[in-house]
PDB file as gemmi writes it, atoms N, CA and C in Angstrom:
CRYST1    1.000    1.000    1.000  90.00  90.00  90.00 P 1                      
ATOM      1  N   MET A   1       0.843  -1.171   0.000  1.00  0.00           N  
ATOM      2  CA  MET A   1       0.000   0.000   0.000  1.00  0.00           C  
ATOM      3  C   MET A   1       0.895   1.243   0.000  1.00  0.00           C  
ATOM      4  N   THR A   2       0.578   2.187  -0.852  1.00  0.00           N  
ATOM      5  CA  THR A   2       1.390   3.391  -0.948  1.00  0.00           C  
ATOM      6  C   THR A   2       1.019   4.382   0.149  1.00  0.00           C  
ATOM      7  N   ALA A   3       1.899   5.339   0.363  1.00  0.00           N  
ATOM      8  CA  ALA A   3       1.635   6.390   1.351  1.00  0.00           C  
ATOM      9  C   ALA A   3       0.390   7.182   0.974  1.00  0.00           C  
ATOM     10  N   THR A   4       0.190   7.390  -0.319  1.00  0.00           N  
ATOM     11  CA  THR A   4      -1.003   8.107  -0.782  1.00  0.00           C  
ATOM     12  C   THR A   4      -2.261   7.331  -0.418  1.00  0.00           C  
ATOM     13  N   ASP A   5      -2.233   6.015  -0.600  1.00  0.00           N  
ATOM     14  CA  ASP A   5      -3.366   5.169  -0.234  1.00  0.00           C  
ATOM     15  C   ASP A   5      -3.621   5.224   1.268  1.00  0.00           C  
ATOM     16  N   GLN A   6      -2.551   5.164   2.053  1.00  0.00           N  
ATOM     17  CA  GLN A   6      -2.684   5.217   3.510  1.00  0.00           C  
ATOM     18  C   GLN A   6      -3.280   6.546   3.947  1.00  0.00           C  
ATOM     19  N   ASN A   7      -2.807   7.637   3.355  1.00  0.00           N  
ATOM     20  CA  ASN A   7      -3.346   8.951   3.717  1.00  0.00           C  
ATOM     21  C   ASN A   7      -4.816   9.067   3.344  1.00  0.00           C  
ATOM     22  N   ALA A   8      -5.193   8.515   2.204  1.00  0.00           N  
ATOM     23  CA  ALA A   8      -6.598   8.541   1.785  1.00  0.00           C  
ATOM     24  C   ALA A   8      -7.462   7.746   2.761  1.00  0.00           C  
ATOM     25  N   LEU A   9      -6.959   6.608   3.217  1.00  0.00           N  
ATOM     26  CA  LEU A   9      -7.707   5.803   4.180  1.00  0.00           C  
ATOM     27  C   LEU A   9      -7.826   6.512   5.525  1.00  0.00           C  
ATOM     28  N   LYS A  10      -6.768   7.174   5.953  1.00  0.00           N  
ATOM     29  CA  LYS A  10      -6.807   7.924   7.212  1.00  0.00           C  
ATOM     30  C   LYS A  10      -7.800   9.074   7.119  1.00  0.00           C  
ATOM     31  N   ARG A  11      -7.795   9.764   5.997  1.00  0.00           N  
ATOM     32  CA  ARG A  11      -8.740  10.872   5.804  1.00  0.00           C  
ATOM     33  C   ARG A  11     -10.177  10.347   5.756  1.00  0.00           C  
ATOM     34  N   ALA A  12     -10.381   9.202   5.132  1.00  0.00           N  
ATOM     35  CA  ALA A  12     -11.718   8.603   5.083  1.00  0.00           C  
ATOM     36  C   ALA A  12     -12.182   8.208   6.490  1.00  0.00           C  
ATOM     37  N   ALA A  13     -11.286   7.669   7.297  1.00  0.00           N  
ATOM     38  CA  ALA A  13     -11.635   7.311   8.672  1.00  0.00           C  
ATOM     39  C   ALA A  13     -11.979   8.560   9.478  1.00  0.00           C  
ATOM     40  N   ALA A  14     -11.204   9.619   9.301  1.00  0.00           N  
ATOM     41  CA  ALA A  14     -11.475  10.881  10.001  1.00  0.00           C  
ATOM     42  C   ALA A  14     -12.820  11.445   9.568  1.00  0.00           C  
ATOM     43  N   SER A  15     -13.104  11.380   8.288  1.00  0.00           N  
ATOM     44  CA  SER A  15     -14.373  11.873   7.765  1.00  0.00           C  
ATOM     45  C   SER A  15     -15.544  11.084   8.341  1.00  0.00           C  
ATOM     46  N   ARG A  16     -15.379   9.789   8.412  1.00  0.00           N  
ATOM     47  CA  ARG A  16     -16.438   8.932   8.975  1.00  0.00           C  
ATOM     48  C   ARG A  16     -16.653   9.248  10.454  1.00  0.00           C  
ATOM     49  N   ALA A  17     -15.581   9.493  11.182  1.00  0.00           N  
ATOM     50  CA  ALA A  17     -15.704   9.841  12.598  1.00  0.00           C  
ATOM     51  C   ALA A  17     -16.501  11.134  12.774  1.00  0.00           C  
ATOM     52  N   LEU A  18     -16.347  12.049  11.841  1.00  0.00           N  
ATOM     53  CA  LEU A  18     -17.091  13.312  11.917  1.00  0.00           C  
ATOM     54  C   LEU A  18     -18.592  13.104  11.804  1.00  0.00           C  
ATOM     55  N   ASP A  19     -19.017  12.006  11.206  1.00  0.00           N  
ATOM     56  CA  ASP A  19     -20.446  11.702  11.116  1.00  0.00           C  
ATOM     57  C   ASP A  19     -21.077  11.566  12.501  1.00  0.00           C  
ATOM     58  N   TYR A  20     -20.259  11.283  13.504  1.00  0.00           N  
ATOM     59  CA  TYR A  20     -20.760  11.073  14.860  1.00  0.00           C  
ATOM     60  C   TYR A  20     -20.661  12.324  15.731  1.00  0.00           C  
ATOM     61  N   VAL A  21     -20.134  13.394  15.192  1.00  0.00           N  
ATOM     62  CA  VAL A  21     -19.948  14.626  15.957  1.00  0.00           C  
ATOM     63  C   VAL A  21     -21.196  15.490  15.829  1.00  0.00           C  
ATOM     64  N   SER A  22     -21.685  15.961  16.976  1.00  0.00           N  
ATOM     65  CA  SER A  22     -22.852  16.840  16.970  1.00  0.00           C  
ATOM     66  C   SER A  22     -22.626  18.003  17.936  1.00  0.00           C  
ATOM     67  N   ASP A  23     -23.435  19.005  17.771  1.00  0.00           N  
ATOM     68  CA  ASP A  23     -23.341  20.219  18.568  1.00  0.00           C  
ATOM     69  C   ASP A  23     -23.373  19.882  20.064  1.00  0.00           C  
ATOM     70  N   GLY A  24     -22.497  20.533  20.809  1.00  0.00           N  
ATOM     71  CA  GLY A  24     -22.463  20.367  22.254  1.00  0.00           C  
ATOM     72  C   GLY A  24     -21.585  19.230  22.748  1.00  0.00           C  
ATOM     73  N   MET A  25     -20.984  18.473  21.854  1.00  0.00           N  
ATOM     74  CA  MET A  25     -20.152  17.343  22.272  1.00  0.00           C  
ATOM     75  C   MET A  25     -18.820  17.808  22.847  1.00  0.00           C  
ATOM     76  N   LYS A  26     -18.245  16.939  23.667  1.00  0.00           N  
ATOM     77  CA  LYS A  26     -16.886  17.098  24.155  1.00  0.00           C  
ATOM     78  C   LYS A  26     -16.048  16.069  23.420  1.00  0.00           C  
ATOM     79  N   LEU A  27     -14.974  16.533  22.789  1.00  0.00           N  
ATOM     80  CA  LEU A  27     -14.145  15.663  21.957  1.00  0.00           C  
ATOM     81  C   LEU A  27     -12.707  15.628  22.448  1.00  0.00           C  
ATOM     82  N   GLY A  28     -12.141  14.459  22.490  1.00  0.00           N  
ATOM     83  CA  GLY A  28     -10.713  14.318  22.690  1.00  0.00           C  
ATOM     84  C   GLY A  28     -10.048  14.317  21.321  1.00  0.00           C  
ATOM     85  N   LEU A  29      -9.124  15.216  21.126  1.00  0.00           N  
ATOM     86  CA  LEU A  29      -8.382  15.274  19.861  1.00  0.00           C  
ATOM     87  C   LEU A  29      -7.069  14.539  20.056  1.00  0.00           C  
ATOM     88  N   GLY A  30      -6.937  13.413  19.414  1.00  0.00           N  
ATOM     89  CA  GLY A  30      -5.769  12.569  19.596  1.00  0.00           C  
ATOM     90  C   GLY A  30      -4.518  13.110  18.950  1.00  0.00           C  
ATOM     91  N   SER A  31      -3.563  12.237  18.811  1.00  0.00           N  
ATOM     92  CA  SER A  31      -2.275  12.582  18.223  1.00  0.00           C  
ATOM     93  C   SER A  31      -2.040  11.695  17.014  1.00  0.00           C  
ATOM     94  N   GLY A  32      -1.249  12.176  16.096  1.00  0.00           N  
ATOM     95  CA  GLY A  32      -0.900  11.384  14.942  1.00  0.00           C  
ATOM     96  C   GLY A  32      -1.582  11.875  13.685  1.00  0.00           C  
ATOM     97  N   SER A  33      -1.294  11.190  12.596  1.00  0.00           N  
ATOM     98  CA  SER A  33      -1.731  11.658  11.288  1.00  0.00           C  
ATOM     99  C   SER A  33      -3.241  11.531  11.070  1.00  0.00           C  
ATOM    100  N   THR A  34      -3.871  10.530  11.652  1.00  0.00           N  
ATOM    101  CA  THR A  34      -5.320  10.415  11.497  1.00  0.00           C  
ATOM    102  C   THR A  34      -6.019  11.496  12.312  1.00  0.00           C  
ATOM    103  N   ALA A  35      -5.516  11.782  13.500  1.00  0.00           N  
ATOM    104  CA  ALA A  35      -6.070  12.870  14.305  1.00  0.00           C  
ATOM    105  C   ALA A  35      -5.876  14.206  13.591  1.00  0.00           C  
ATOM    106  N   GLU A  36      -4.754  14.367  12.940  1.00  0.00           N  
ATOM    107  CA  GLU A  36      -4.482  15.583  12.174  1.00  0.00           C  
ATOM    108  C   GLU A  36      -5.527  15.751  11.067  1.00  0.00           C  
ATOM    109  N   ALA A  37      -5.837  14.678  10.372  1.00  0.00           N  
ATOM    110  CA  ALA A  37      -6.859  14.724   9.325  1.00  0.00           C  
ATOM    111  C   ALA A  37      -8.214  15.067   9.930  1.00  0.00           C  
ATOM    112  N   PHE A  38      -8.519  14.514  11.102  1.00  0.00           N  
ATOM    113  CA  PHE A  38      -9.784  14.807  11.776  1.00  0.00           C  
ATOM    114  C   PHE A  38      -9.887  16.290  12.107  1.00  0.00           C  
ATOM    115  N   VAL A  39      -8.827  16.857  12.662  1.00  0.00           N  
ATOM    116  CA  VAL A  39      -8.815  18.289  12.999  1.00  0.00           C  
ATOM    117  C   VAL A  39      -8.990  19.127  11.732  1.00  0.00           C  
ATOM    118  N   ASP A  40      -8.315  18.742  10.662  1.00  0.00           N  
ATOM    119  CA  ASP A  40      -8.446  19.464   9.395  1.00  0.00           C  
ATOM    120  C   ASP A  40      -9.892  19.473   8.898  1.00  0.00           C  
ATOM    121  N   LEU A  41     -10.585  18.356   9.062  1.00  0.00           N  
ATOM    122  CA  LEU A  41     -11.972  18.257   8.602  1.00  0.00           C  
ATOM    123  C   LEU A  41     -12.961  18.872   9.592  1.00  0.00           C  
ATOM    124  N   LEU A  42     -12.624  18.849  10.858  1.00  0.00           N  
ATOM    125  CA  LEU A  42     -13.488  19.423  11.894  1.00  0.00           C  
ATOM    126  C   LEU A  42     -13.499  20.950  11.841  1.00  0.00           C  
ATOM    127  N   ALA A  43     -12.357  21.540  11.563  1.00  0.00           N  
ATOM    128  CA  ALA A  43     -12.207  23.000  11.627  1.00  0.00           C  
ATOM    129  C   ALA A  43     -13.249  23.768  10.812  1.00  0.00           C  
ATOM    130  N   PRO A  44     -13.515  23.410   9.568  1.00  0.00           N  
ATOM    131  CA  PRO A  44     -14.525  24.163   8.822  1.00  0.00           C  
ATOM    132  C   PRO A  44     -15.922  24.083   9.443  1.00  0.00           C  
ATOM    133  N   ARG A  45     -16.222  22.961  10.053  1.00  0.00           N  
ATOM    134  CA  ARG A  45     -17.529  22.811  10.708  1.00  0.00           C  
ATOM    135  C   ARG A  45     -17.621  23.711  11.932  1.00  0.00           C  
ATOM    136  N   VAL A  46     -16.520  23.817  12.677  1.00  0.00           N  
ATOM    137  CA  VAL A  46     -16.494  24.691  13.849  1.00  0.00           C  
ATOM    138  C   VAL A  46     -16.599  26.149  13.409  1.00  0.00           C  
ATOM    139  N   ARG A  47     -15.840  26.507  12.388  1.00  0.00           N  
ATOM    140  CA  ARG A  47     -15.933  27.880  11.876  1.00  0.00           C  
ATOM    141  C   ARG A  47     -17.326  28.185  11.347  1.00  0.00           C  
ATOM    142  N   GLY A  48     -18.037  27.149  10.920  1.00  0.00           N  
ATOM    143  CA  GLY A  48     -19.400  27.305  10.413  1.00  0.00           C  
ATOM    144  C   GLY A  48     -20.461  27.335  11.501  1.00  0.00           C  
ATOM    145  N   GLY A  49     -20.035  27.205  12.760  1.00  0.00           N  
ATOM    146  CA  GLY A  49     -20.994  27.335  13.853  1.00  0.00           C  
ATOM    147  C   GLY A  49     -21.159  26.128  14.752  1.00  0.00           C  
ATOM    148  N   LEU A  50     -20.530  25.000  14.420  1.00  0.00           N  
ATOM    149  CA  LEU A  50     -20.611  23.828  15.282  1.00  0.00           C  
ATOM    150  C   LEU A  50     -19.959  24.161  16.621  1.00  0.00           C  
ATOM    151  N   LYS A  51     -20.663  23.882  17.695  1.00  0.00           N  
ATOM    152  CA  LYS A  51     -20.144  24.152  19.037  1.00  0.00           C  
ATOM    153  C   LYS A  51     -19.700  22.840  19.675  1.00  0.00           C  
ATOM    154  N   VAL A  52     -18.398  22.699  19.852  1.00  0.00           N  
ATOM    155  CA  VAL A  52     -17.835  21.533  20.517  1.00  0.00           C  
ATOM    156  C   VAL A  52     -16.726  21.988  21.456  1.00  0.00           C  
ATOM    157  N   LEU A  53     -16.496  21.221  22.489  1.00  0.00           N  
ATOM    158  CA  LEU A  53     -15.382  21.450  23.399  1.00  0.00           C  
ATOM    159  C   LEU A  53     -14.339  20.394  23.084  1.00  0.00           C  
ATOM    160  N   CYS A  54     -13.150  20.834  22.710  1.00  0.00           N  
ATOM    161  CA  CYS A  54     -12.095  19.900  22.313  1.00  0.00           C  
ATOM    162  C   CYS A  54     -10.943  19.924  23.304  1.00  0.00           C  
ATOM    163  N   VAL A  55     -10.454  18.745  23.626  1.00  0.00           N  
ATOM    164  CA  VAL A  55      -9.307  18.593  24.506  1.00  0.00           C  
ATOM    165  C   VAL A  55      -8.224  17.852  23.724  1.00  0.00           C  
ATOM    166  N   PRO A  56      -7.145  18.552  23.365  1.00  0.00           N  
ATOM    167  CA  PRO A  56      -6.067  17.905  22.614  1.00  0.00           C  
ATOM    168  C   PRO A  56      -5.181  17.061  23.521  1.00  0.00           C  
ATOM    169  N   THR A  57      -4.612  16.014  22.947  1.00  0.00           N  
ATOM    170  CA  THR A  57      -3.726  15.142  23.715  1.00  0.00           C  
ATOM    171  C   THR A  57      -2.252  15.469  23.504  1.00  0.00           C  
ATOM    172  N   SER A  58      -1.978  16.478  22.687  1.00  0.00           N  
ATOM    173  CA  SER A  58      -0.583  16.871  22.474  1.00  0.00           C  
ATOM    174  C   SER A  58      -0.519  18.354  22.139  1.00  0.00           C  
ATOM    175  N   ASP A  59       0.638  18.938  22.351  1.00  0.00           N  
ATOM    176  CA  ASP A  59       0.849  20.341  21.984  1.00  0.00           C  
ATOM    177  C   ASP A  59       0.717  20.522  20.482  1.00  0.00           C  
ATOM    178  N   GLN A  60       1.169  19.553  19.714  1.00  0.00           N  
ATOM    179  CA  GLN A  60       1.100  19.641  18.266  1.00  0.00           C  
ATOM    180  C   GLN A  60      -0.360  19.704  17.807  1.00  0.00           C  
ATOM    181  N   THR A  61      -1.205  18.862  18.368  1.00  0.00           N  
ATOM    182  CA  THR A  61      -2.620  18.870  17.997  1.00  0.00           C  
ATOM    183  C   THR A  61      -3.273  20.170  18.457  1.00  0.00           C  
ATOM    184  N   ALA A  62      -2.944  20.645  19.639  1.00  0.00           N  
ATOM    185  CA  ALA A  62      -3.499  21.901  20.136  1.00  0.00           C  
ATOM    186  C   ALA A  62      -3.112  23.065  19.222  1.00  0.00           C  
ATOM    187  N   THR A  63      -1.865  23.111  18.814  1.00  0.00           N  
ATOM    188  CA  THR A  63      -1.391  24.177  17.929  1.00  0.00           C  
ATOM    189  C   THR A  63      -2.125  24.142  16.598  1.00  0.00           C  
ATOM    190  N   ARG A  64      -2.285  22.958  16.037  1.00  0.00           N  
ATOM    191  CA  ARG A  64      -2.974  22.817  14.753  1.00  0.00           C  
ATOM    192  C   ARG A  64      -4.437  23.228  14.873  1.00  0.00           C  
ATOM    193  N   ALA A  65      -5.101  22.784  15.934  1.00  0.00           N  
ATOM    194  CA  ALA A  65      -6.517  23.121  16.129  1.00  0.00           C  
ATOM    195  C   ALA A  65      -6.690  24.629  16.274  1.00  0.00           C  
ATOM    196  N   ARG A  66      -5.836  25.259  17.039  1.00  0.00           N  
ATOM    197  CA  ARG A  66      -5.929  26.730  17.202  1.00  0.00           C  
ATOM    198  C   ARG A  66      -5.670  27.438  15.868  1.00  0.00           C  
ATOM    199  N   ALA A  67      -4.690  26.972  15.134  1.00  0.00           N  
ATOM    200  CA  ALA A  67      -4.344  27.610  13.855  1.00  0.00           C  
ATOM    201  C   ALA A  67      -5.499  27.507  12.853  1.00  0.00           C  
ATOM    202  N   LEU A  68      -6.259  26.434  12.936  1.00  0.00           N  
ATOM    203  CA  LEU A  68      -7.372  26.225  12.011  1.00  0.00           C  
ATOM    204  C   LEU A  68      -8.673  26.841  12.499  1.00  0.00           C  
ATOM    205  N   GLY A  69      -8.626  27.386  13.704  1.00  0.00           N  
ATOM    206  CA  GLY A  69      -9.820  28.065  14.235  1.00  0.00           C  
ATOM    207  C   GLY A  69     -10.736  27.151  14.989  1.00  0.00           C  
TER     208      GLY A  69                                                      
END                                                                             
């Protein structure tokens, strides 16, 4: 499996996880490349008005989440 295939699968998993996110939820934001994809996909929804409380598990994830709004 190529790195491109792996990244596509990670992004698909992150996208599927977002199907379970709803307004008012508390979310743990993990670490690693799949969590990074999740944060990337979550950010536009938050900027669009989704209200969630997120707790990052690493400084890297916290920095990325803040940078994306």
